[in-house]
N, C-alpha and C positions, 0 to 999 in steps of 0.2 A: 330484619337484613342483617345476613352475614357479611364481615370485611371482604369474602370473594364475590359476593352477589353487589357488593355495592362498589367494588372496584372494576365489575363489568359494565356497572350502569357509567361509572364515568370515563372509561376508557375505551373511545370507540376501537372495535378490533377484537377486543378481548373474547367478545362472541359474536356469531355471525348476526343474531338478531337484533347486535346495536350497528350493523353497518346495512341493514337490509332496504332501509328509505333510499341509499344513495350508492351509486355508481363510480367508477373513474370518472366520468365526465363533470360529475356534481362536486366531488371532491377535489378534483383539478381546480374547478372554479373557484370554489373555498381557498384553496391555498393562493390563489393568484390574490386573493384578497387581503389575505393574512400574513404573508411571508414576503421577506425583502425578494427582488428579480436580480438574485445574485446566480441561480443556476438556470433560469429562464423554466418554461413549462414542462412539468415532470413528465416523462413517456407514461409511467401508469402509477397509479396508487397501490403499493403493496400492503396485503394486510394480514399475512401469514404466510410460514414458512417449515418446512420440516426436511432435513437433510439437505439434498443438493436442489432442492425447489421451492418454490416460492410462489404464492396464489395473488392475484388484483382484485380489487372490488368488484370486478365483473364477474369474479371466481373462476377465471382462467390462469390455467398452470404453465410456468415457464421453469426451464431447467436453467439454472444461474451460473453460468460460466465467466462470472466479472467477482462472485463472493463478496460484493460491499467493496468494491475496487482493493482486493488484493485483503480482506477484513478478514472475513468468516472462516477462518482457518478450519472450522469443524463442521461447517454447515450450518443449520437453521434449527433450533432449538434441541441442542445438543442435551442429552439428559445427562451427563456428568455437568458440561457447565451450567447448566439451569438448576440440578442439585447444589451444585458449588458456591455458587452466587446466590441462591436463596438461603442455605444453611449459612453462609456468614453474616449477610444481612439480617437472619434472625436473632443472629450471636453481637454481633459489634458491624455498625454501617461506616460510621465517619469518625474521627478523633484528629483533631487538630496536629500540626506538626509539633508541638509541644511533647507529644509521645508518640511512641513508635507503636506498631503492632507485629504480632508473630508470623502473618503471610507477609506482609511488607519485607520482613528480615530474609524470610525464606527464598522469597522470590528472586531478592538482590543475589544471594548465595546461588542459585540455580543458576542465575542468566550468567555469573561470573564464572560459573564451572562449566557451562556449553560452551565458552569459546575457547577452552581447550587449555593443554600443558602450558604450552610457553606462554598464553596469557595470564594464566594462573601463577607462573613463577614469577611475573611483572608485577602482580599485589595489581588489585583494582577496588574501583567504588562506583555505585550506581544512585544517580537521580531519576526519581521519578517523576513522570510528566502523564499529560491526559491527553496528548495528540503527537504524532510524528513532527509537526512543525513548532511544537514547545519542547522537545528533545532536541530540536536543531538548535533551537533559542539558546539553548542551555549549552550544546557546544561553542556556539559562536562567542557567550559569555566567555567559556573557558579559555578561547584563543585571545581574547583581552588580556589576559592573566600575565600573558606570556611577555607582554610591554611590547611587545611586534604591532607594527600599523596595518600589514597588509594581508589579502587572503587572495587564495586562487580557486578557483572553483571552475567548471566546464560548460561549453557551449551545450545548449539543448538541457542541460541540468533541472531537476526539479528538487527541492526542499522544502517547501511551504510558504504559506501566505502571508504569515506574520511581518515585520518590517526588516528584522535581521534573518530571517529565512528566505524572505523574499530578495533582500540582497547579493546573495550567493546563489541564487536562481538564474540557469543562463536562459532564461524564455523573455526576451526583451516585450513579447505583445502583453505579458503579464507584469511585468516589474518596471517598465518604465512611466507607465501612470502616475505612479506611488512613488517616481524619484523627486528630490533628492533621497536615498537610502543611506543607513548608516555605514561605516568602514570604505576600505581602501580595498576594491575587489577587481581582480583582472581575470578575464574569462581565456580559455584554450580549448582549444578542437579538443573533444574525449576520444583518448586514444591515440592521441600524440604525443610520444615522449618526449620527441624535440622540445616542441613547443610546451610540455611541462617543465622539463628539465632548462628552459632558458627564463620562463615566469618566477620561477622559485629561490629566492636568494637570503640573505640573512637576515634581511627585514621581514619575511615572511612568517606569519603565525602559524599558519594552518592552510592544507589543502584538502578542500572534500570534494570526496569522489563517490560515485553510486556503482557497487558491482555490476547492475544493469541499468542503462536510463530507462525507467517504466513509462513516466509521461514522455519522454523524449522518443518515444517509439519503439520501446521493449527491444532497447540494442547494448546488448553485452559487452561489458569492457574485453579488449582483443587480448589474446592470451600473454602472457607477461606483463601488460599495463600495470597493474597492481603492484606486481612486485618492483619494478622499474620506478613506481611512485613512493614506495616505502625507501627505495635505496635514495632518490632523490632529497626526500625529507629528511631522514639521518644523515644524509651529509651537510645539509644547512640547518641542522637543530631543529626543523620543522614539523609542527604536529599534522600527523595525517588521521583525517577523520573520516571512517567509512559509515556512508549513510545506507544502512540496510530497514530502512521503515519500510519498503516495499518486498523487499527482496528474502527477508530473515526469516527468522523461527519455520524453517521447513519449507518455504516456498520455491526455491530453488532445486532441494533435494538435500541441502545440509543444512545444520540449524543456521548458520550464517553463511551466505556465499561466499564472501572473502575469503573464508579458510580454505578453500578449494584450491587457492592460489599461495598457500602456505604462508602468508603475513600475518601478523600482530602490529594492528593498528596501535595509536594514539586512545581515541573516541572512537565508539561504535554508538549509533542512534538506532534505536527500534520502534514500532508501536505497530497501528495495523494488525497482524495478524497473531501478536501477543494474547490480545484480549479474548479473542473470537468473535468480535462485535461488542465487547463492553470498551469503552474509552479507558486505553493505556498506554502509554509511552514510556522509554528510559533512554537515559544518556550514560553510556558506561565509560568511564576513564580508565584507563591503563599507566600502571607506571607514573610518571610525573604530570601526567596528565589527571591522574585520580585523587590528587590534593589540591589543585588549583583553585576550586572554589572553596570555601572555608566558611563559617558560621558569618549570615548578615548577607553571603557575596549573593545569594539567589534564594529563590522561595516559590512555592506554590501552595494552594491551599487544599485544592483535591488530591494531587499527585502522588501515587503510592498509597491511597486508603485501603481499608481493608479487602472491602470486596473488590476492587480492580484489582488488587495483588492475588486476592483469591482465584478469580477468573485466571490469570496468567498462571499460577500453579497448575491449574485444574488443564489449560490449554496444553501446555508444556507436557504432563503426564499422559495425556490421551495420544498426542502426537508420537512419545515412546513407547508406550504400552502397545499402540493400536499398529505398529510398523508404518507411520506415515511417509517416512521419510523414503522409505522405498518404495511405497505407494506413488509418491509424486514423479520420482523418478520412472518407475515403469508407466504410470498413466501419460506422461508427459512426453516420455518417447514414442508412446505410440500415438497420440495428437500429431506429431509433429510427422512420424512416419505416414500414417495415414491422410492427411492433409495434404502432402506433397504428394502421395500415390494417386490421389484424385486426377493429376492433371490437368486440372481446369485453366483456361486460357487466363481467369482474372488471378491464379496464383502466380504470383513471383517467386514466393518462399515463404520461411519459417523461421522468426529469430527467437532467442530466448533461452531460457534454462529451467528445467521441472516444469511447474506447472505456473509459470510464468510465460508467455509464449504469445508473439506476434505473428498475425498471418500479414504477411505484405503484398498489397494487390496491385495489378494493372488495369489504366483505362477501365471503363470507357472517360471519354471526356468529362472533367467534371461540372462544365456547362451543364451537362442536363440532368442535374440533380440541384432543386431547390429545396430551401427552407426559408418561410417568412420573408420571403423575396431576396435571398442573396443564395449564391453559389455554395455550394459544399463537396467535398472530396467523393470519392467513392466509396469511402470505408463507411462514411454515414449512411449510404444508403443500404449496403449490406447490412449493417446495424439494424437499420431499422425493418428490412427485408427479414431479418433474422427473429427481431423481436414478434413480427408478425405470425412468425412459424414456431412461436414459443420458445425461444432461446436468448438469453441476455447476453450480450458482447458488446463491446466497447470500443467506439473509433475512436483510437488515442491521438492518430495522427491524420490526416487528409486520406493517406494511402495503406493505414495499417490498424489491424482489428486486434484487439488484447483481450487474450483470454488470464482469466487469475481464478479459477473456479475453487471451491473449498479445496482442500486438501486432501477429503475423502473420497473425490470423486471417483468412480470406478471404471473399468474399460467398456462395459454395458453402457452406463450413462456417456460416456464419451462417443460409443457408437451410435446414438441416439443422434448426437450432433452431425457425425460425419455423415449418416445417411441423409440428412437433412441439407447439408451442406450445398450440394450440386444444384440443387432445385433453387435455393437462396440466390446462389452468384449466377445461374441462368436467368431467374426474373430481374436481377441488377442489370446483367449485361444485354435485355432485349428490348428492355421500355424503361422509359426514363420515369422516375420515381419521387414521391415527396415525401420528406422526412413526415412520418404518421406519430 
């Protein structure tokens, strides 16, 4: 037996034969017996992907307009990403952090360069992680090295699930069950300059902000807000941390969403789209923040390993080579305009930037929709109806559908969704629907 045949026998899904005896229902039942119930029952069991499409265990195809929660920037099974990761794994897969690797150094240099000339003039350093929450955890530890005790973050902001990242996450429903959490954190309304100014003083170590609140409902920072935050933090000697976990690496039409405001933060955190599906994150310190974590102050076993770094280099190269920043702006603008042009009574508006969009929905009453005995919002019903029609979207809040498709999505694929959307909304608006 060859290694390829042996791998196919070991890993379900590498061949269709290995899935022949099981379907969505069978795999879902096994999932429920083997995995912790942190995510609830999966909507489908996916077995294959290509470009912007995925297939489930029943053989049904879906247009992926969520991109693994803004992760699959190059879609699924992108040839360059597959080839780069395979070549690196066949050469050098992992070394401890007693050693460096060439891909790790090259990716750090590339990220610093993409932050622009103003950031480069300050000088910077990168700490690689495996996820967004770990990148923000590193940022929190950087703030501790200032000697100041307080942090400021925003209501409805989301920065991760580890205890440090959760402490700065302004969503009480997920934060309060794990209190007391580390640190002294003040939450202010997102976009309120006066509230931010009042909360930041000489004891504030850092302010944590997202350019667009993804988990908060795809809410962009108002014009001038990030610039005001930079002025407030500079006045008080406070670090400004910009969380680009969801918005960075081209998602909003620029390499980093905050650069559109012309500011230079002290710390930038990235993850999700950087690896195109391979787990990697980064905490980037600029200026004085670059040197606050010294030897022994922080660490990670897998962060910045050669394979993850190679994946990051492949993603950045493809985004640049294929003009994906322009594609994001073009297709994102098309989606926004055409969703609004539908004039459907359930559509109140569209928020967001580039290919991070939130479709704001109106009625019907949430009491019409139930799942496992409870009431849910109209967005969950639209999400379920869209899935039944072959489109993966996300009910990010009770009244908002989030779109975060691969950056390679083209206008024709967007039009597939736009053509189906009226019927999806009509079905939700005319009869009670249970989440399927």
